[in-house]
GUFIDREN-85704 format. One line per 10 residues: number of its first residue (from 1); their letters; for each residue x, y, z of C-alpha. Coordinates in Angstrom, 1 decimal, decimal comma. Layout:
NUM> A> X:Y:Z ~ ...
// end
This chain:
1> MQCLLRALCT> 101,9:-39,7:-28,2 ~ 99,2:-38,9:-30,7 ~ 97,6:-42,3:-29,9 ~ 97,5:-41,5:-26,2 ~ 95,9:-38,1:-26,9 ~ 93,2:-39,7:-29,1 ~ 92,5:-42,4:-26,4 ~ 92,3:-39,7:-23,7 ~ 89,9:-37,6:-25,8 ~ 87,8:-40,6:-26,4
11> WIVIAIIVTI> 87,5:-41,4:-22,7 ~ 86,6:-37,8:-21,9 ~ 83,8:-37,8:-24,5 ~ 82,5:-41,2:-23,2 ~ 82,5:-39,8:-19,6 ~ 80,6:-36,7:-20,7 ~ 78,0:-38,8:-22,5 ~ 77,5:-41,1:-19,5 ~ 77,2:-38,1:-17,2 ~ 74,5:-36,6:-19,4
21> ILFTLSDEKL> 72,6:-39,9:-19,5 ~ 72,7:-40,3:-15,7 ~ 71,6:-36,7:-15,1 ~ 68,7:-37,1:-17,5 ~ 67,6:-40,4:-15,8 ~ 67,9:-38,9:-12,3 ~ 65,1:-38,1:-9,9 ~ 62,3:-36,1:-11,5 ~ 62,4:-33,7:-8,5 ~ 65,4:-32,0:-10,1
31> FSVTSYPFKW> 63,1:-30,8:-12,8 ~ 60,1:-29,8:-10,8 ~ 59,0:-26,2:-11,1 ~ 56,7:-25,4:-8,2 ~ 56,9:-21,6:-8,0 ~ 55,4:-21,0:-11,5 ~ 52,1:-21,9:-13,0 ~ 53,6:-24,6:-15,2 ~ 54,3:-28,3:-14,7 ~ 57,1:-30,1:-16,4
41> IRNMDCSESF> 55,8:-33,1:-18,5 ~ 58,4:-35,7:-19,3 ~ 58,5:-37,7:-22,6 ~ 56,2:-35,5:-24,6 ~ 56,4:-33,7:-27,8 ~ 58,3:-30,4:-27,6 ~ 55,1:-28,4:-28,3 ~ 53,4:-30,0:-25,3 ~ 56,3:-29,8:-22,8 ~ 54,4:-27,4:-20,6
51> HLRNQSKRLL> 50,8:-27,2:-19,6 ~ 49,1:-24,7:-17,4 ~ 47,9:-26,0:-14,1 ~ 44,7:-24,4:-12,7 ~ 45,4:-21,5:-15,0 ~ 42,8:-18,9:-13,9 ~ 43,7:-19,5:-10,2 ~ 47,4:-19,6:-10,7 ~ 47,5:-16,3:-12,5 ~ 46,6:-14,7:-9,1
61> LSVNRSSCSC> 49,1:-15,5:-6,3 ~ 48,3:-14,6:-2,7 ~ 50,9:-12,9:-0,6 ~ 51,6:-15,1:2,4 ~ 52,1:-13,2:5,7 ~ 54,4:-14,8:8,3 ~ 54,9:-14,1:11,9 ~ 57,6:-11,4:12,7 ~ 60,0:-11,1:15,6 ~ 61,7:-8,1:17,3
71> EGDHLSSKVP> 63,7:-7,4:20,4 ~ 61,3:-4,9:21,9 ~ 58,5:-5,2:24,4 ~ 55,9:-7,8:23,7 ~ 52,8:-5,7:24,0 ~ 50,3:-8,3:25,0 ~ 52,1:-8,4:28,4 ~ 51,1:-4,7:28,9 ~ 47,4:-5,5:28,7 ~ 45,7:-6,6:32,0
81> QESLGAVEKR> 45,9:-10,3:31,7 ~ 42,4:-10,9:33,0 ~ 41,0:-9,0:30,0 ~ 43,5:-10,0:27,4 ~ 41,3:-12,6:25,7 ~ 38,4:-10,1:25,2 ~ 40,8:-7,4:24,0 ~ 42,4:-9,8:21,4 ~ 38,9:-10,7:20,2 ~ 37,9:-7,1:19,7
91> RAEEYRQHQI> 41,3:-6,3:18,1 ~ 40,9:-9,1:15,6 ~ 37,4:-7,8:14,6 ~ 38,6:-4,2:14,3 ~ 41,6:-5,3:12,2 ~ 39,3:-7,3:9,9 ~ 37,2:-4,2:9,3 ~ 40,3:-2,1:8,8 ~ 41,4:-4,5:6,0 ~ 38,0:-4,2:4,3
101> RTAMNLNKII> 38,2:-0,4:4,5 ~ 41,7:-0,1:3,1 ~ 42,0:-3,0:0,7 ~ 41,3:-2,5:-3,0 ~ 41,6:-6,2:-4,1 ~ 45,0:-5,3:-5,5 ~ 47,0:-7,2:-2,9 ~ 47,6:-10,2:-5,1 ~ 50,4:-10,9:-7,5 ~ 49,2:-11,1:-11,1
111> LALPNSPLQY> 51,2:-13,2:-13,4 ~ 51,6:-12,5:-17,1 ~ 52,2:-15,6:-19,2 ~ 55,0:-15,7:-21,8 ~ 54,3:-15,6:-25,5 ~ 50,7:-14,7:-25,1 ~ 48,7:-13,4:-28,2 ~ 46,6:-11,3:-25,9 ~ 47,2:-7,5:-25,6 ~ 45,6:-5,7:-22,7
121> PIHGLTVIPM> 46,3:-2,8:-20,2 ~ 48,4:-3,8:-17,3 ~ 48,4:-0,7:-15,2 ~ 46,7:2,7:-14,9 ~ 43,1:1,9:-15,9 ~ 40,9:3,9:-13,5 ~ 37,1:4,3:-14,0 ~ 34,3:6,2:-12,2 ~ 31,8:4,0:-10,3 ~ 28,8:2,9:-12,3
131> KKSLIPGLAL> 29,8:4,8:-15,4 ~ 30,5:3,2:-18,8 ~ 34,3:3,5:-19,5 ~ 36,4:2,2:-22,4 ~ 38,9:-0,5:-21,7 ~ 41,8:0,7:-23,9 ~ 44,4:-1,4:-25,6 ~ 42,5:-4,7:-26,0 ~ 43,7:-6,8:-29,0 ~ 44,4:-10,3:-30,2
141> HADKRAKYKV> 47,6:-11,2:-32,1 ~ 47,1:-14,7:-33,4 ~ 48,1:-16,7:-36,5 ~ 45,6:-17,7:-39,2 ~ 42,6:-19,7:-37,9 ~ 39,3:-20,8:-39,3 ~ 37,5:-18,9:-36,4 ~ 38,5:-16,7:-33,6 ~ 36,8:-16,4:-30,2 ~ 37,7:-14,3:-27,2
151> SLSVQKGVLS> 36,0:-13,9:-23,9 ~ 36,2:-11,2:-21,2 ~ 34,7:-11,6:-17,7 ~ 34,5:-9,4:-14,6 ~ 33,2:-9,8:-11,0 ~ 31,8:-6,4:-10,0 ~ 30,5:-5,0:-13,2 ~ 29,2:-5,6:-16,7 ~ 30,8:-5,5:-20,2 ~ 29,4:-4,2:-23,5
161> VNNDLKRVQV> 30,4:-3,3:-27,0 ~ 28,7:-1,6:-29,9 ~ 28,4:-4,3:-32,6 ~ 27,4:-3,1:-36,1 ~ 29,2:-5,9:-37,9 ~ 27,4:-8,8:-39,5 ~ 30,4:-11,1:-39,5 ~ 30,9:-10,9:-35,8 ~ 28,9:-12,6:-33,1 ~ 28,7:-11,0:-29,7
171> DGQDQNTLTI> 27,2:-12,8:-26,7 ~ 26,7:-11,5:-23,1 ~ 26,0:-7,8:-23,7 ~ 25,6:-5,9:-20,4 ~ 26,5:-9,0:-18,5 ~ 29,6:-10,0:-16,5 ~ 30,9:-12,2:-19,4 ~ 31,3:-11,0:-22,9 ~ 32,2:-13,3:-25,8 ~ 33,2:-12,1:-29,3
181> SSTCLDLINH> 33,7:-14,5:-32,2 ~ 34,4:-14,2:-35,9 ~ 36,3:-15,7:-38,8 ~ 38,1:-12,4:-39,3 ~ 40,8:-11,3:-36,9 ~ 40,6:-7,6:-38,0 ~ 36,9:-7,5:-37,1 ~ 37,6:-9,1:-33,7 ~ 40,2:-6,4:-33,0 ~ 37,8:-3,7:-34,2
191> LLSGVMYSST> 35,3:-4,7:-31,6 ~ 37,9:-5,3:-28,9 ~ 39,0:-1,6:-29,3 ~ 35,5:-0,6:-28,2 ~ 34,8:-2,8:-25,2 ~ 33,2:-0,8:-22,3 ~ 33,1:-1,6:-18,6 ~ 30,7:-0,4:-15,9 ~ 30,7:-1,3:-12,3 ~ 27,4:-2,4:-10,9
201> VYHIRTSDMV> 28,2:-2,1:-7,1 ~ 28,7:1,5:-6,0 ~ 31,9:2,1:-4,0 ~ 34,1:5,1:-3,9 ~ 37,3:3,2:-3,8 ~ 37,6:-0,4:-5,0 ~ 38,8:-2,5:-7,9 ~ 37,7:-5,3:-10,3 ~ 39,7:-8,1:-12,0 ~ 39,2:-8,7:-15,7
211> SFSFEDYEAI> 39,8:-12,1:-17,2 ~ 40,7:-12,0:-20,9 ~ 40,9:-15,4:-22,7 ~ 41,5:-16,9:-26,1 ~ 41,7:-20,7:-26,6 ~ 44,1:-21,9:-23,9 ~ 45,5:-18,4:-23,2 ~ 44,3:-16,3:-20,3 ~ 45,3:-12,9:-18,9 ~ 44,1:-11,1:-15,8
221> FPITVRRPSV> 44,4:-7,4:-15,3 ~ 42,9:-4,9:-12,8 ~ 40,5:-2,0:-13,1 ~ 40,6:0,6:-10,4 ~ 37,2:2,0:-9,5 ~ 37,4:5,3:-7,8 ~ 35,3:8,4:-7,2 ~ 37,3:11,5:-8,1 ~ 38,0:13,6:-5,1 ~ 37,7:17,4:-5,1
231> PVLYDPGEDI> 40,9:19,4:-4,7 ~ 41,3:21,4:-1,5 ~ 43,8:24,2:-2,1 ~ 45,3:26,8:0,2 ~ 46,0:30,3:-1,1 ~ 49,7:30,9:-0,3 ~ 49,2:34,6:-0,4 ~ 52,0:37,0:-1,1 ~ 54,4:36,6:1,8 ~ 55,5:34,3:4,6
241> NSLVTIAIKT> 52,7:35,6:6,9 ~ 50,0:34,2:4,6 ~ 51,8:30,9:4,0 ~ 52,8:29,8:7,5 ~ 51,2:29,7:11,0 ~ 53,2:29,0:14,1 ~ 51,5:26,5:16,4 ~ 52,4:26,0:20,1 ~ 51,0:23,8:22,9 ~ 51,7:25,1:26,4
251> FLRYAELKVL> 51,2:23,8:29,9 ~ 52,1:25,9:33,0 ~ 55,2:27,3:31,4 ~ 54,1:30,9:30,8 ~ 57,5:32,4:31,5 ~ 59,0:30,3:28,7 ~ 56,1:31,0:26,4 ~ 56,6:34,8:26,8 ~ 60,3:34,4:25,9 ~ 59,4:32,4:22,8
261> IKSIRRFYPD> 56,7:34,8:21,6 ~ 59,0:37,8:22,1 ~ 61,7:36,0:20,0 ~ 59,2:35,2:17,2 ~ 58,1:38,8:17,0 ~ 61,7:39,9:16,7 ~ 62,1:38,1:13,4 ~ 58,4:37,7:12,3 ~ 56,4:40,6:13,7 ~ 53,2:39,9:11,8
271> IKIIVADDSL> 53,0:36,1:11,5 ~ 50,0:34,4:13,1 ~ 50,7:32,5:16,4 ~ 48,2:29,9:17,7 ~ 48,5:28,7:21,3 ~ 46,6:25,7:22,8 ~ 46,7:25,9:26,6 ~ 45,6:23,3:29,0 ~ 47,2:24,9:32,1 ~ 45,4:24,4:35,5
281> NPENVSGTNI> 44,9:28,1:36,0 ~ 45,1:29,8:32,6 ~ 46,8:33,2:32,3 ~ 46,1:35,7:29,6 ~ 48,2:35,4:26,5 ~ 47,6:38,3:24,1 ~ 49,2:40,3:21,3 ~ 48,9:41,2:17,7 ~ 47,8:38,2:15,6 ~ 47,9:35,8:18,5
291> EHYIMPPAQG> 45,1:33,3:19,1 ~ 45,0:31,8:22,6 ~ 42,7:28,7:23,0 ~ 41,9:27,6:26,6 ~ 41,4:23,9:27,1 ~ 40,0:21,9:30,0 ~ 42,9:21,4:32,5 ~ 45,7:18,8:31,8 ~ 44,1:17,4:28,6 ~ 47,5:16,5:27,3
301> WFAGRNLAIS> 50,1:17,0:24,6 ~ 48,4:15,5:21,6 ~ 44,9:16,9:22,4 ~ 46,5:20,4:22,4 ~ 48,2:19,7:19,1 ~ 44,9:18,7:17,6 ~ 43,2:21,9:18,8 ~ 46,0:24,2:17,6 ~ 46,2:22,6:14,1 ~ 42,4:22,6:13,8
311> QVTSKYFLWV> 42,5:26,4:13,8 ~ 45,3:26,8:11,2 ~ 44,1:28,3:7,9 ~ 47,4:28,6:6,1 ~ 49,0:26,0:3,8 ~ 51,8:25,2:6,3 ~ 52,2:25,4:10,1 ~ 55,5:25,5:12,0 ~ 55,4:23,4:15,2 ~ 57,5:24,7:18,1
321> DDDYVFNGKT> 57,6:23,8:21,8 ~ 56,8:26,5:24,3 ~ 60,4:26,6:25,7 ~ 62,1:27,2:22,3 ~ 63,6:30,5:21,2 ~ 64,0:32,0:17,8 ~ 67,5:33,2:16,9 ~ 69,5:34,4:13,8 ~ 69,5:30,8:12,4 ~ 65,7:30,4:12,6
331> RIESFVEVME> 64,6:31,0:9,0 ~ 61,1:29,8:8,2 ~ 61,7:30,7:4,6 ~ 64,4:27,9:4,3 ~ 61,7:25,3:5,3 ~ 59,2:26,8:2,8 ~ 61,8:26,8:0,0 ~ 62,3:23,0:0,3 ~ 58,6:22,2:0,8 ~ 57,5:24,2:-2,2
341> AVPELDVLGG> 60,2:22,6:-4,4 ~ 59,2:19,1:-3,3 ~ 55,4:18,9:-3,2 ~ 55,5:15,3:-2,1 ~ 57,0:16,2:1,2 ~ 54,6:16,5:4,1 ~ 56,8:17,2:7,1 ~ 60,3:18,8:7,2 ~ 62,2:18,8:10,4 ~ 65,1:21,0:11,6
351> DVDGNQFYFS> 67,3:21,0:14,6 ~ 67,1:22,3:18,2 ~ 70,4:23,8:19,3 ~ 72,1:21,5:16,7 ~ 70,2:18,3:17,7 ~ 68,2:16,9:14,8 ~ 66,8:13,9:16,6 ~ 65,6:12,1:13,4 ~ 64,9:8,4:13,1 ~ 63,6:5,7:10,8
361> LMYDVGDENE> 60,9:3,1:11,6 ~ 61,4:-0,5:10,7 ~ 58,0:-2,2:10,4 ~ 57,1:-5,8:9,6 ~ 53,3:-6,2:9,2 ~ 53,6:-9,8:10,6 ~ 50,7:-12,2:10,4 ~ 47,0:-11,4:10,9 ~ 46,8:-12,9:14,4 ~ 49,8:-11,7:16,3
371> GGCMSRLFMK> 50,3:-8,4:14,5 ~ 53,3:-6,4:13,4 ~ 56,8:-5,7:14,8 ~ 58,1:-2,1:15,0 ~ 61,5:-0,7:15,9 ~ 62,9:2,8:16,0 ~ 66,4:3,5:14,7 ~ 67,9:6,8:15,7 ~ 69,9:8,9:13,3 ~ 69,0:6,4:10,5
381> VHSPLPGFDG> 68,0:7,8:7,1 ~ 66,4:6,3:4,0 ~ 68,2:8,4:1,4 ~ 69,3:11,9:0,7 ~ 66,7:14,4:-0,4 ~ 67,6:15,0:-4,1 ~ 68,7:18,6:-4,8 ~ 69,2:19,7:-1,2 ~ 72,5:19,1:0,5 ~ 72,2:18,1:4,2
391> CYLVDGVVNF> 68,6:17,0:3,8 ~ 67,5:13,4:4,2 ~ 64,3:11,3:4,0 ~ 63,4:9,8:7,3 ~ 60,3:8,7:9,2 ~ 60,4:11,0:12,2 ~ 61,9:14,3:13,3 ~ 62,4:16,6:16,3 ~ 59,6:18,8:17,7 ~ 60,6:21,6:15,4
401> FLARTDAVRR> 59,1:21,1:11,9 ~ 57,2:22,7:9,1 ~ 54,2:20,6:7,9 ~ 51,5:20,7:5,3 ~ 48,3:21,4:7,2 ~ 46,0:19,1:5,3 ~ 48,4:16,2:5,4 ~ 48,9:16,3:9,1 ~ 45,1:16,7:9,7 ~ 44,5:13,5:7,9
411> VGFDPFLKRV> 46,7:11,6:10,3 ~ 46,0:13,6:13,4 ~ 47,3:13,3:17,0 ~ 45,9:10,6:19,2 ~ 44,4:12,4:22,3 ~ 44,7:9,2:24,2 ~ 48,4:10,0:24,5 ~ 48,6:12,8:27,1 ~ 52,2:13,0:28,3 ~ 54,4:10,4:26,7
421> AHTEFFIDGL> 54,0:11,1:23,0 ~ 56,1:12,2:20,0 ~ 57,2:9,1:18,0 ~ 53,6:7,9:18,1 ~ 52,5:10,6:15,6 ~ 55,0:9,4:13,1 ~ 54,0:5,8:13,7 ~ 50,4:6,7:12,9 ~ 51,7:8,5:9,8 ~ 54,0:5,8:8,5
431> GALMVATCKG> 53,2:5,3:4,8 ~ 51,0:8,3:4,8 ~ 53,5:11,1:5,4 ~ 56,7:11,8:3,5 ~ 59,1:13,1:6,1 ~ 62,5:14,7:5,8 ~ 65,1:16,5:8,0 ~ 67,5:19,3:7,1 ~ 70,7:20,2:8,9 ~ 71,1:23,9:9,7
441> FSVGHQKKRK> 67,4:24,7:10,0 ~ 67,7:25,7:13,6 ~ 65,8:27,0:16,6 ~ 67,2:27,6:20,1 ~ 66,3:25,9:23,4 ~ 65,8:28,1:26,4 ~ 68,0:27,4:29,4 ~ 66,2:25,0:31,7 ~ 65,0:26,4:34,9 ~ 64,1:24,4:38,0
451> MFPKYNKYRR> 60,5:23,4:37,4 ~ 58,0:23,5:40,2 ~ 56,5:20,3:41,7 ~ 53,1:20,8:40,0 ~ 54,7:20,7:36,5 ~ 56,9:17,7:37,3 ~ 53,8:15,8:38,6 ~ 52,3:15,8:35,1 ~ 55,6:15,6:33,1 ~ 56,0:11,8:33,1
461> LMNDEKGKLA> 54,0:9,1:34,7 ~ 54,9:5,4:34,7 ~ 51,3:4,5:34,2 ~ 51,2:6,6:31,0 ~ 54,1:4,6:29,6 ~ 52,5:1,2:30,3 ~ 49,2:2,4:29,0 ~ 50,8:3,7:25,8 ~ 52,3:0,2:25,1 ~ 48,9:-1,5:25,7
471> HHFFKNHLKC> 47,4:1,1:23,4 ~ 49,9:0,2:20,6 ~ 48,9:-3,4:21,0 ~ 45,3:-2,7:20,0 ~ 45,4:0,5:18,0 ~ 48,4:-0,2:15,8 ~ 47,9:-4,0:15,7 ~ 51,5:-4,5:17,0 ~ 53,0:-7,6:18,5 ~ 56,1:-5,8:19,8
481> IKY> 57,9:-2,5:19,7 ~ 61,4:-1,3:20,3 ~ 62,0:2,4:20,9
// end
């Protein structure tokens, strides 16, 4: 029995050895590493097993954009086909300029090599345009050598260092490439701790890439070049009347507007109310702390929003439709409490007679030619809003929301959209506005009365819907959209 066990063990060992040999001699493709900046070199000394391939280029990886797909309307079909070619050409040029305006040259993936002796800042280095600034944290950690030599180079600026050491040679002062060499590592590091950068091309918002090298090692790290912006602050005052303005857009519905204003005054007798009015034959709307702005007739929903919000002087505004009604559940203070506790929030929605009507937007940027794909998912949230039960982070909310005045002004309401518009504001604000919704922050909806033909004529037009989709194709660089 023992002999059989020994024989069996021997055969198992032989089988394992043969398997290892066959695996080692198999196709080299099994060992290829194509997604990293190294290439496997067979039959070489262990210390030479890897070598960097096109090192300075491979440290920066481009992000490839691929075409997207969605189930919604393909928007190019909404553009008059006889002019589609010219529209696409203009859209491509506008998108190219948009990328130049918004890019900061930080849209590449930067690789950090393993076991590098180079120390450098990887994030957070921001400098003022054309002003000398220290590059902190530069250092070399290398074993003993007869001589050390490091180089730094930039693309949009110059480098310099104050050298008062005789045993250190510095070349390239106030040029785009700076070289420091010495037989003493401590002296090298002393000078590296004082390397200065200054951009030579004025731009209020851009970036530069620094290449830092020693022997066969190289590192690349970004410098953000940005002009500091001046804070714009709103004095919150001492009560809700100083902190919030109520904004309303009205069109022909004066009976509903009067009911709304009366309900507001029941709970907030002194708060400012701004009314933007594009009715065909304007009627007088007056009262204490009410501002009534008359527009040219039928200018539309978003044009009126822009006008109303342009006149707000408070930190926040509360948006309400002209057929809403305040009730015992309408507490502006509840909105303010959340917004003040979460300064990152820009828009906070409530509910209208229990209907929250919130949604999330799924957006794939797509490729540069066809454009992106957008879909709207009703009652879909991103995550709960920490610290507030019943509140969730979303991308869009109902037409009853509290918003930061400055944040919404930066996005604005597209006046091209006259009748069919709501989600479109949140599409324009995607990535710029932090939006949330809270259950129980309520306003009432007046009972619908039979509207007269003149109002219904302007309420919803099929041409507006088709024109909106063609507008998305150009303005938002979208290939398709699903509402």
